[in-house]
TIKENU-83690 format. One record per residue (C-alpha): x, y, z; residue in three letters; residue number from 1. Coordinates in Angstrom, 3 decimals. Layout:
N
SITE        x        y        z   r   k
SITE        X        Y        Z ala NUM
...
END
This chain:
496
SITE        x        y        z   r   k
SITE  -41.463    2.812   11.248 met   1
SITE  -40.945    3.367    7.534 ser   2
SITE  -38.426    6.191    7.899 gly   3
SITE  -40.286    8.598    5.590 leu   4
SITE  -40.440   12.239    6.672 thr   5
SITE  -44.055   12.404    5.495 ser   6
SITE  -44.970    9.938    8.241 asp   7
SITE  -44.573   12.782   10.741 tyr   8
SITE  -46.565   15.442    8.868 asp   9
SITE  -49.416   15.434   11.370 asn  10
SITE  -47.312   15.143   14.525 ile  11
SITE  -47.021   18.339   16.592 lys  12
SITE  -44.845   19.142   19.569 leu  13
SITE  -46.601   18.509   22.890 ser  14
SITE  -44.799   21.183   24.903 gly  15
SITE  -43.376   18.522   27.228 asn  16
SITE  -39.645   19.156   26.956 phe  17
SITE  -38.536   15.675   27.975 thr  18
SITE  -41.096   13.900   25.818 gln  19
SITE  -40.457   15.989   22.688 asp  20
SITE  -36.671   15.636   22.821 thr  21
SITE  -36.960   11.908   23.514 ala  22
SITE  -39.281   11.523   20.526 lys  23
SITE  -36.827   13.393   18.288 phe  24
SITE  -33.894   11.253   19.435 lys  25
SITE  -35.960    8.099   18.917 glu  26
SITE  -36.500    9.033   15.261 ile  27
SITE  -32.718    9.250   14.733 phe  28
SITE  -31.724    6.433   17.087 lys  29
SITE  -29.797    4.660   14.316 asn  30
SITE  -28.082    7.798   13.033 asp  31
SITE  -24.552    8.017   14.356 gly  32
SITE  -23.859   11.621   13.306 ile  33
SITE  -26.760   13.313   15.141 leu  34
SITE  -25.307   15.542   17.864 arg  35
SITE  -27.090   16.770   20.989 glu  36
SITE  -26.080   19.774   23.094 arg  37
SITE  -27.851   20.637   26.370 leu  38
SITE  -27.653   24.298   27.429 ile  39
SITE  -28.613   25.872   30.771 lys  40
SITE  -29.363   29.608   30.824 thr  41
SITE  -28.686   31.965   33.724 asp  42
SITE  -32.168   31.288   35.096 glu  43
SITE  -31.508   27.532   34.946 asn  44
SITE  -33.821   27.122   31.995 arg  45
SITE  -32.995   24.358   29.533 ser  46
SITE  -32.605   24.211   25.790 ala  47
SITE  -31.370   21.331   23.636 val  48
SITE  -29.622   21.685   20.280 leu  49
SITE  -29.734   18.932   17.644 phe  50
SITE  -27.626   18.996   14.476 tyr  51
SITE  -25.890   16.653   12.037 met  52
SITE  -22.138   16.538   12.426 asp  53
SITE  -20.363   17.327    9.166 gly  54
SITE  -23.338   19.188    7.676 met  55
SITE  -23.160   22.309    9.841 val  56
SITE  -20.803   25.193   10.458 asn  57
SITE  -19.593   24.447   13.999 ser  58
SITE  -18.162   27.922   14.462 glu  59
SITE  -21.512   29.454   13.517 leu  60
SITE  -23.307   27.252   16.062 ile  61
SITE  -20.905   28.269   18.808 asn  62
SITE  -20.993   31.994   18.074 glu  63
SITE  -24.590   32.465   16.941 ala  64
SITE  -26.424   30.016   19.219 ile  65
SITE  -24.452   28.498   22.125 val  66
SITE  -22.581   31.611   23.259 arg  67
SITE  -25.617   33.957   23.233 pro  68
SITE  -27.817   31.440   25.057 leu  69
SITE  -25.260   30.886   27.823 ile  70
SITE  -24.207   34.518   28.328 leu  71
SITE  -27.561   36.256   27.895 ser  72
SITE  -29.117   37.752   31.041 lys  73
SITE  -32.791   36.883   30.796 ile  74
SITE  -35.131   38.709   33.199 pro  75
SITE  -37.262   36.398   35.312 ser  76
SITE  -40.354   38.325   34.264 thr  77
SITE  -39.827   37.519   30.573 val  78
SITE  -41.577   34.568   28.997 lys  79
SITE  -38.754   32.288   27.887 phe  80
SITE  -40.094   30.943   24.598 asp  81
SITE  -39.149   30.530   20.955 ala  82
SITE  -40.253   34.014   19.877 asp  83
SITE  -38.230   35.749   22.595 tyr  84
SITE  -35.084   33.746   21.881 ile  85
SITE  -35.386   34.314   18.141 ser  86
SITE  -35.896   38.078   18.493 ala  87
SITE  -33.559   38.924   21.377 asn  88
SITE  -30.833   36.325   21.836 ile  89
SITE  -29.724   34.450   18.716 leu  90
SITE  -27.262   36.068   16.320 phe  91
SITE  -28.079   33.826   13.330 ala  92
SITE  -29.276   35.339   10.082 gly  93
SITE  -32.187   32.936    9.488 glu  94
SITE  -34.309   31.617   12.343 val  95
SITE  -37.748   30.016   11.983 asn  96
SITE  -40.305   28.846   14.501 thr  97
SITE  -42.369   25.679   14.059 thr  98
SITE  -44.176   23.034   16.058 asn  99
SITE  -44.355   20.527   13.216 asp 100
SITE  -42.161   17.457   13.704 met 101
SITE  -41.766   16.862    9.942 ala 102
SITE  -40.394   20.385    9.439 asp 103
SITE  -37.884   19.857   12.233 leu 104
SITE  -36.720   16.566   10.709 ile 105
SITE  -36.303   18.097    7.239 arg 106
SITE  -34.378   21.039    8.680 ser 107
SITE  -31.877   18.983   10.659 val 108
SITE  -31.344   16.663    7.678 leu 109
SITE  -30.521   19.654    5.464 tyr 110
SITE  -27.869   21.104    7.742 gly 111
SITE  -29.914   23.323   10.060 asp 112
SITE  -29.801   23.270   13.857 thr 113
SITE  -32.986   22.502   15.803 val 114
SITE  -33.500   24.026   19.252 ile 115
SITE  -36.018   22.567   21.708 phe 116
SITE  -36.907   24.918   24.565 ile 117
SITE  -38.157   23.857   27.961 glu 118
SITE  -41.830   24.708   28.511 gly 119
SITE  -42.379   25.837   24.904 cys 120
SITE  -44.767   24.244   22.408 thr 121
SITE  -42.620   25.378   19.461 ser 122
SITE  -39.020   24.763   18.427 ala 123
SITE  -36.524   26.844   16.475 leu 124
SITE  -34.687   25.951   13.281 thr 125
SITE  -31.510   27.941   12.648 val 126
SITE  -29.708   28.056    9.323 asn 127
SITE  -26.239   26.708   10.145 thr 128
SITE  -25.495   24.883    6.888 lys 129
SITE  -21.802   24.315    6.416 gly 130
SITE  -21.303   21.089    4.495 phe 131
SITE  -18.322   20.996    2.196 arg 132
SITE  -18.658   21.089   -1.586 ser 133
SITE  -16.418   20.282   -4.525 arg 134
SITE  -15.988   23.957   -5.252 gly 135
SITE  -16.380   26.016   -8.411 ile 136
SITE  -14.420   24.701  -11.382 ser 137
SITE  -14.786   24.535  -15.150 glu 138
SITE  -16.895   21.557  -16.318 pro 139
SITE  -14.651   18.948  -17.908 ala 140
SITE  -17.104   18.216  -20.760 asp 141
SITE  -17.927   21.857  -21.517 glu 142
SITE  -14.560   23.558  -21.705 arg 143
SITE  -14.287   26.754  -23.728 val 144
SITE  -11.371   28.616  -25.291 leu 145
SITE  -12.886   31.950  -24.370 gln 146
SITE  -15.595   32.814  -21.879 gly 147
SITE  -16.517   32.183  -18.221 pro 148
SITE  -14.691   29.281  -16.545 arg 149
SITE  -17.055   28.568  -13.675 glu 150
SITE  -19.321   25.545  -13.457 gly 151
SITE  -22.101   24.356  -11.194 phe 152
SITE  -21.443   22.454   -7.969 asp 153
SITE  -23.368   19.616   -6.313 glu 154
SITE  -24.866   22.060   -3.775 val 155
SITE  -28.102   23.490   -5.157 ala 156
SITE  -28.060   26.630   -2.992 leu 157
SITE  -24.608   27.514   -4.326 leu 158
SITE  -25.868   26.957   -7.885 asn 159
SITE  -28.803   29.283   -7.292 ile 160
SITE  -26.406   31.907   -5.944 ala 161
SITE  -24.312   31.611   -9.122 met 162
SITE  -27.434   32.196  -11.205 leu 163
SITE  -28.329   35.224   -9.083 arg 164
SITE  -24.907   36.711   -9.800 arg 165
SITE  -25.644   36.424  -13.526 lys 166
SITE  -29.203   37.743  -13.305 leu 167
SITE  -29.323   40.685  -10.915 leu 168
SITE  -33.063   41.197  -11.178 thr 169
SITE  -36.030   40.563   -8.865 pro 170
SITE  -37.750   39.104  -11.916 asp 171
SITE  -35.844   35.845  -11.328 leu 172
SITE  -38.336   33.436   -9.749 cys 173
SITE  -37.040   30.462   -7.742 val 174
SITE  -39.575   27.919   -6.498 glu 175
SITE  -38.550   25.043   -4.232 met 176
SITE  -40.000   21.534   -4.406 leu 177
SITE  -39.152   18.268   -2.665 arg 178
SITE  -39.200   15.075   -4.738 ile 179
SITE  -38.515   11.502   -3.660 gly 180
SITE  -40.339    9.508   -1.019 arg 181
SITE  -37.190    8.730    0.953 arg 182
SITE  -34.608   11.282   -0.168 thr 183
SITE  -36.989   14.291   -0.380 glu 184
SITE  -34.438   15.893   -2.671 thr 185
SITE  -34.637   19.667   -2.922 val 186
SITE  -35.412   20.806   -6.473 val 187
SITE  -35.557   24.433   -7.610 phe 188
SITE  -37.581   25.624  -10.599 val 189
SITE  -36.072   28.854  -11.955 cys 190
SITE  -37.473   31.238  -14.555 tyr 191
SITE  -37.859   34.931  -15.328 leu 192
SITE  -41.416   35.868  -14.453 gly 193
SITE  -41.895   38.388  -17.268 ser 194
SITE  -40.464   36.116  -19.974 leu 195
SITE  -41.381   32.497  -19.174 ala 196
SITE  -44.717   31.181  -20.372 asp 197
SITE  -46.959   30.669  -17.332 lys 198
SITE  -48.684   27.636  -18.825 ser 199
SITE  -45.315   25.946  -19.443 thr 200
SITE  -44.256   26.588  -15.834 val 201
SITE  -47.542   25.144  -14.564 asp 202
SITE  -47.199   22.098  -16.822 glu 203
SITE  -43.659   21.486  -15.567 leu 204
SITE  -44.752   21.639  -11.933 lys 205
SITE  -47.696   19.338  -12.694 arg 206
SITE  -45.412   16.718  -14.244 arg 207
SITE  -42.942   16.992  -11.385 met 208
SITE  -45.696   16.599   -8.805 ser 209
SITE  -46.602   13.248  -10.406 met 210
SITE  -43.099   11.797   -9.926 ile 211
SITE  -43.363    8.915   -7.463 asp 212
SITE  -39.950    7.409   -6.802 ile 213
SITE  -37.867    6.503   -3.761 asp 214
SITE  -35.122    8.996   -4.452 gly 215
SITE  -33.717   11.589   -6.839 ile 216
SITE  -29.923   11.395   -7.112 leu 217
SITE  -29.417   13.195  -10.419 asp 218
SITE  -31.345   15.524  -12.701 ser 219
SITE  -31.786   12.724  -15.265 asn 220
SITE  -34.181   11.014  -12.824 tyr 221
SITE  -36.471   14.011  -13.318 ile 222
SITE  -35.748   14.417  -17.043 ala 223
SITE  -36.933   10.888  -17.820 glu 224
SITE  -40.198   11.517  -15.965 his 225
SITE  -41.115   14.921  -17.379 ile 226
SITE  -40.024   14.828  -21.015 arg 227
SITE  -42.628   14.693  -23.769 asp 228
SITE  -41.514   11.538  -25.593 his 229
SITE  -40.223    9.155  -22.937 lys 230
SITE  -39.197    6.398  -25.379 asn 231
SITE  -37.581    8.640  -27.955 ser 232
SITE  -33.847    8.861  -28.572 leu 233
SITE  -34.141   12.613  -29.045 phe 234
SITE  -33.498   14.850  -26.043 lys 235
SITE  -36.391   17.158  -25.262 thr 236
SITE  -34.784   18.598  -22.121 thr 237
SITE  -31.411   20.301  -22.254 gly 238
SITE  -28.579   19.685  -19.798 thr 239
SITE  -25.621   21.855  -18.859 thr 240
SITE  -23.170   22.444  -16.023 glu 241
SITE  -22.487   26.085  -16.897 arg 242
SITE  -24.245   29.017  -15.163 pro 243
SITE  -23.776   31.294  -18.191 asp 244
SITE  -25.645   28.858  -20.433 ile 245
SITE  -28.533   28.569  -17.958 val 246
SITE  -28.692   32.359  -17.615 ala 247
SITE  -28.794   32.715  -21.404 ala 248
SITE  -31.628   30.188  -21.612 arg 249
SITE  -33.597   32.014  -18.921 leu 250
SITE  -33.188   35.273  -20.831 leu 251
SITE  -34.804   33.526  -23.806 glu 252
SITE  -37.863   32.720  -21.701 gly 253
SITE  -36.992   29.132  -20.833 arg 254
SITE  -37.122   27.330  -17.504 ile 255
SITE  -34.289   25.739  -15.513 ala 256
SITE  -34.514   22.874  -13.026 val 257
SITE  -31.737   22.786  -10.407 val 258
SITE  -31.464   19.525   -8.446 val 259
SITE  -29.571   19.300   -5.183 asp 260
SITE  -26.715   16.797   -5.305 gly 261
SITE  -25.792   17.166   -8.994 thr 262
SITE  -24.109   19.900  -11.066 pro 263
SITE  -26.252   19.080  -14.121 val 264
SITE  -29.109   21.564  -14.624 val 265
SITE  -32.094   20.922  -16.894 leu 266
SITE  -33.348   23.589  -19.303 thr 267
SITE  -36.616   23.506  -21.224 leu 268
SITE  -38.146   23.767  -23.759 pro 269
SITE  -35.307   22.220  -25.749 tyr 270
SITE  -34.990   22.576  -29.522 leu 271
SITE  -33.253   20.342  -32.052 phe 272
SITE  -30.959   23.170  -33.178 ser 273
SITE  -29.447   23.373  -29.673 glu 274
SITE  -27.691   20.067  -30.330 asn 275
SITE  -25.426   21.898  -32.756 phe 276
SITE  -24.722   24.921  -30.583 gln 277
SITE  -21.516   25.230  -28.584 ser 278
SITE  -21.023   27.135  -25.346 asp 279
SITE  -18.486   29.493  -26.854 glu 280
SITE  -20.411   30.307  -30.047 asp 281
SITE  -21.452   33.550  -28.370 tyr 282
SITE  -18.014   34.435  -27.001 tyr 283
SITE  -16.119   34.283  -30.314 leu 284
SITE  -16.501   36.327  -33.468 asn 285
SITE  -19.812   35.532  -35.126 tyr 286
SITE  -18.158   34.624  -38.461 met 287
SITE  -15.926   32.020  -36.797 ile 288
SITE  -18.854   30.687  -34.770 ser 289
SITE  -21.025   30.419  -37.872 ser 290
SITE  -18.394   28.389  -39.736 val 291
SITE  -18.014   26.044  -36.768 asn 292
SITE  -21.766   25.581  -36.459 arg 293
SITE  -22.171   24.788  -40.161 ile 294
SITE  -19.338   22.264  -39.801 leu 295
SITE  -21.296   20.541  -37.018 arg 296
SITE  -24.302   20.077  -39.300 tyr 297
SITE  -21.997   18.676  -41.997 ile 298
SITE  -20.346   16.372  -39.452 cys 299
SITE  -23.764   15.089  -38.374 phe 300
SITE  -24.496   14.112  -41.972 phe 301
SITE  -21.071   12.476  -42.333 ile 302
SITE  -21.394   10.632  -39.024 ala 303
SITE  -24.707    8.948  -39.852 val 304
SITE  -24.442    8.636  -43.640 ser 305
SITE  -20.930    7.772  -44.811 val 306
SITE  -20.873    4.081  -43.710 pro 307
SITE  -24.393    3.482  -45.063 ala 308
SITE  -23.708    5.156  -48.409 ile 309
SITE  -20.415    3.272  -48.748 phe 310
SITE  -22.156   -0.063  -48.081 val 311
SITE  -24.929    0.775  -50.560 ala 312
SITE  -22.493    1.796  -53.299 leu 313
SITE  -20.166   -1.203  -52.906 thr 314
SITE  -23.042   -3.676  -52.611 thr 315
SITE  -25.690   -2.462  -55.101 phe 316
SITE  -24.490    0.594  -57.019 his 317
SITE  -20.876    0.056  -58.084 met 318
SITE  -21.781    1.591  -61.436 gln 319
SITE  -22.215    4.956  -59.737 leu 320
SITE  -18.558    5.032  -58.714 leu 321
SITE  -15.739    6.209  -60.983 pro 322
SITE  -14.139    3.233  -62.698 thr 323
SITE  -10.702    3.625  -61.133 asn 324
SITE  -12.198    4.101  -57.668 phe 325
SITE  -14.433    1.026  -58.055 ala 326
SITE  -11.482   -1.107  -59.223 leu 327
SITE   -9.361    0.101  -56.309 ser 328
SITE  -12.067   -0.796  -53.786 ile 329
SITE  -12.582   -4.224  -55.378 ala 330
SITE   -8.854   -4.897  -55.245 gln 331
SITE   -8.510   -3.829  -51.594 leu 332
SITE  -11.507   -5.966  -50.607 arg 333
SITE   -9.994   -9.047  -52.167 gly 334
SITE   -9.524  -11.792  -49.592 gly 335
SITE  -11.735  -10.193  -46.911 val 336
SITE  -13.935  -13.041  -45.590 pro 337
SITE  -16.916  -10.983  -44.377 met 338
SITE  -19.676   -9.202  -46.336 pro 339
SITE  -19.495   -5.407  -46.340 ser 340
SITE  -22.419   -4.972  -43.939 val 341
SITE  -20.962   -7.350  -41.324 val 342
SITE  -17.566   -5.726  -41.646 glu 343
SITE  -19.114   -2.269  -41.242 cys 344
SITE  -21.193   -3.173  -38.174 ile 345
SITE  -18.196   -4.804  -36.471 ile 346
SITE  -16.055   -1.724  -37.080 leu 347
SITE  -18.802    0.576  -35.743 ile 348
SITE  -19.082   -1.501  -32.567 leu 349
SITE  -15.296   -1.619  -32.136 val 350
SITE  -15.081    2.162  -32.506 phe 351
SITE  -17.818    2.623  -29.868 glu 352
SITE  -15.963    0.252  -27.534 ile 353
SITE  -12.724    2.193  -27.978 leu 354
SITE  -14.517    5.496  -27.437 lys 355
SITE  -16.284    4.296  -24.284 glu 356
SITE  -13.088    2.742  -22.952 thr 357
SITE  -11.262    6.023  -23.489 gly 358
SITE  -13.899    7.837  -21.429 val 359
SITE  -13.907    5.338  -18.520 arg 360
SITE  -10.234    4.507  -18.239 met 361
SITE   -7.656    6.590  -16.305 pro 362
SITE   -6.588    9.662  -18.256 gln 363
SITE   -2.920    8.643  -18.101 ser 364
SITE   -3.663    5.549  -20.194 leu 365
SITE   -5.580    7.354  -22.935 gly 366
SITE   -2.607    7.765  -25.268 his 367
SITE   -1.706    4.080  -24.912 ala 368
SITE   -5.282    3.128  -25.841 leu 369
SITE   -5.149    5.342  -28.946 ser 370
SITE   -1.892    3.799  -30.114 ile 371
SITE   -2.829    0.178  -29.407 val 372
SITE   -6.463    0.357  -30.490 gly 373
SITE   -6.251    2.775  -33.367 gly 374
SITE   -2.892    2.072  -34.932 leu 375
SITE   -1.617   -1.367  -33.940 val 376
SITE   -4.889   -3.319  -34.004 val 377
SITE   -6.316   -1.410  -36.983 gly 378
SITE   -3.204   -1.712  -39.104 gln 379
SITE   -2.756   -5.375  -38.193 ala 380
SITE   -6.391   -6.155  -39.075 ala 381
SITE   -6.024   -4.538  -42.517 val 382
SITE   -2.752   -6.321  -43.270 glu 383
SITE   -4.238   -9.646  -42.172 ala 384
SITE   -7.192   -9.098  -44.578 arg 385
SITE   -9.695   -9.326  -41.740 ile 386
SITE  -11.125   -5.950  -42.724 ile 387
SITE  -10.630   -3.774  -45.784 ser 388
SITE   -8.880   -0.412  -45.714 ala 389
SITE  -11.705    1.517  -47.501 pro 390
SITE  -14.286    0.326  -44.959 met 391
SITE  -11.961    1.228  -42.082 leu 392
SITE  -11.513    4.711  -43.521 ile 393
SITE  -15.287    5.196  -43.970 ala 394
SITE  -16.134    4.127  -40.409 val 395
SITE  -13.218    6.078  -38.908 ala 396
SITE  -14.324    9.233  -40.775 leu 397
SITE  -17.859    8.708  -39.504 ser 398
SITE  -16.645    8.186  -35.930 gly 399
SITE  -14.418   11.265  -35.924 ile 400
SITE  -17.230   13.429  -37.339 ala 401
SITE  -19.548   12.154  -34.610 gly 402
SITE  -17.219   13.559  -31.954 leu 403
SITE  -18.109   17.062  -33.159 met 404
SITE  -21.692   16.674  -31.902 ile 405
SITE  -21.481   15.024  -28.452 pro 406
SITE  -25.094   15.923  -27.580 arg 407
SITE  -26.296   13.600  -30.371 leu 408
SITE  -23.992   10.647  -29.733 lys 409
SITE  -26.867    8.283  -28.885 gly 410
SITE  -28.879    9.235  -31.965 ile 411
SITE  -25.798    9.032  -34.199 val 412
SITE  -25.003    5.485  -33.068 phe 413
SITE  -28.505    4.065  -33.579 tyr 414
SITE  -29.229    5.977  -36.782 leu 415
SITE  -25.876    4.950  -38.238 arg 416
SITE  -26.667    1.267  -37.607 leu 417
SITE  -30.209    1.557  -39.005 leu 418
SITE  -28.985    3.250  -42.167 leu 419
SITE  -26.240    0.645  -42.673 val 420
SITE  -28.697   -2.248  -42.302 ile 421
SITE  -31.271   -0.597  -44.587 ala 422
SITE  -28.608    0.199  -47.182 ser 423
SITE  -27.302   -3.382  -47.117 ser 424
SITE  -30.795   -4.702  -47.914 val 425
SITE  -32.275   -2.068  -50.249 phe 426
SITE  -29.283   -0.007  -51.319 gly 427
SITE  -29.661    3.741  -51.634 leu 428
SITE  -33.458    3.336  -51.614 phe 429
SITE  -33.239    1.975  -48.060 gly 430
SITE  -30.956    4.836  -47.064 tyr 431
SITE  -33.403    7.409  -48.467 ile 432
SITE  -36.415    5.720  -46.829 ala 433
SITE  -34.869    5.601  -43.331 val 434
SITE  -33.604    9.179  -43.691 ser 435
SITE  -37.102   10.339  -44.620 ala 436
SITE  -38.603    8.606  -41.574 val 437
SITE  -35.925   10.246  -39.425 phe 438
SITE  -36.708   13.737  -40.751 val 439
SITE  -40.461   13.230  -40.339 ile 440
SITE  -39.895   12.052  -36.777 arg 441
SITE  -37.865   15.145  -35.919 ile 442
SITE  -40.611   17.453  -37.174 phe 443
SITE  -43.267   15.590  -35.132 ser 444
SITE  -41.555   15.965  -31.743 ile 445
SITE  -42.489   18.606  -29.179 thr 446
SITE  -40.830   19.850  -26.015 ser 447
SITE  -43.364   21.114  -23.480 phe 448
SITE  -45.748   22.144  -26.200 gly 449
SITE  -43.086   23.768  -28.407 val 450
SITE  -42.264   22.251  -31.794 asp 451
SITE  -38.832   20.617  -31.674 tyr 452
SITE  -37.956   22.296  -34.998 thr 453
SITE  -39.914   25.514  -34.479 val 454
SITE  -37.084   27.627  -35.929 ser 455
SITE  -37.091   25.524  -39.130 leu 456
SITE  -40.862   25.488  -39.682 asn 457
SITE  -40.719   28.970  -41.178 asn 458
SITE  -37.097   29.272  -42.388 pro 459
SITE  -36.621   33.004  -42.809 asn 460
SITE  -33.618   35.152  -41.932 ser 461
SITE  -35.011   36.007  -38.491 gln 462
SITE  -35.752   32.415  -37.455 asn 463
SITE  -32.441   31.099  -38.775 leu 464
SITE  -30.249   33.806  -37.244 lys 465
SITE  -29.231   31.512  -34.374 asp 466
SITE  -29.893   28.083  -35.910 thr 467
SITE  -27.724   27.112  -38.883 val 468
SITE  -25.420   30.092  -38.321 trp 469
SITE  -24.867   32.647  -35.574 arg 470
SITE  -25.744   36.188  -36.560 ala 471
SITE  -24.090   39.223  -34.929 pro 472
SITE  -25.694   40.439  -31.698 trp 473
SITE  -26.803   43.622  -33.432 thr 474
SITE  -29.065   41.495  -35.666 phe 475
SITE  -30.481   39.259  -32.933 met 476
SITE  -33.086   41.707  -31.707 lys 477
SITE  -35.726   39.072  -31.002 lys 478
SITE  -35.966   36.050  -28.761 arg 479
SITE  -36.759   32.552  -30.118 pro 480
SITE  -40.083   32.376  -31.905 val 481
SITE  -41.759   30.295  -29.187 phe 482
SITE  -41.492   33.235  -26.750 asn 483
SITE  -44.435   35.642  -26.876 arg 484
SITE  -42.337   38.409  -25.293 asn 485
SITE  -40.187   38.487  -28.385 ile 486
SITE  -38.344   41.836  -28.375 ile 487
SITE  -34.848   41.403  -26.898 arg 488
SITE  -33.035   44.574  -27.943 ser 489
SITE  -33.469   47.668  -30.033 gly 490
SITE  -35.659   50.663  -29.254 asp 491
SITE  -35.914   51.202  -25.488 val 492
SITE  -39.691   51.563  -25.758 lys 493
SITE  -39.941   48.101  -27.277 lys 494
SITE  -37.410   46.447  -24.982 arg 495
SITE  -38.812   43.890  -22.544 gln 496
END
């Protein structure tokens, strides 16, 4: 027995009460949390309840199933079957009838209660889900100064409910899929029917149907399978733990993928400009948000370029520097045993190590790490002439600027290294060449058929209103250019 639910797709209940319940218990013979409850009605008819301890609401089982079955007076002339019990006895809000063994297994594994009835060829599945969750809290990596404080939970049904609270419209479509041969993880595809592009929805479902993997434990399992450029450093699917961000994306005509067991929700299509957008850009004054967004673009340039330009200037183009500045750098580099490029790469790696250590270590030790790593070790290394102060300043400035754009941290690290190596070999010509390749690559990427830089292809005031800066809401009357249903606000007759 392989243990896959799909192995039982063609197995139906026989109607033999003893045989069917024995078969069900045999499937879960090695599962220590499966609970069985035998019930006798007033006419001495039997029913057996199966449920997973810890995944159900015990009080709901007692009040909605056990108590009604025991106390109900069932006439002897009535056919005691699944339909009668569902319609006349049970108090539960959701009750389904099935004779498919695979459906019964999936239901009990997801927190439902299965009821086998003596002399009946069908069984009942009752929604009694009651497993505990972490609860609603603000995502640690997406904190805002102003705006909603709630974040997604690991329970997908709760996440869908949070989206429904944001979007009180029957236009919100939620389609359920199961992915993973062994886990059969529940995945929800969410979109607004009148706004989302039907071909994009169909393409997403086609790609998801081709996923063949043992289990899905996080949304990134799906993201790596469905994205356009699987070997690219650039993200072509967005991720967030905030319901307000997902709701905003859906209102722009995008699609969200909610995976059970993780608070991280995928959104697509995903554009390059979204890497520079913050959650609270739309909750603060548009002038403040615009300044902050422009600063992020500047910080991206500083993060990837400053070390490379510094290496190029000090190695090949000293004549481009002011005389006093060049003499100061030469003096401070005196006695340093390593070439500029080696020194720069080592400092970049050390900064990444310190940054990663700060993320992984206990929060109470973070200040100690900053003092020891940033001040003591750095100052001692400069005084010992192991590294030069100008190079330390350049790399530190680059590292600090990179913290402003956390969504691009992978790209920043690799691009920074490539530019440094190219600049150490070819000077500023190498820097310009690698930068040109980088820009060309960005403009060649797509996300589910949408150009990654669609808002920059035709840079007019309308397309740039939510890209480089954030325009006031009174000016943002149209959705992103990839959405055919483009009117967002304005005249009521034009509103979609």
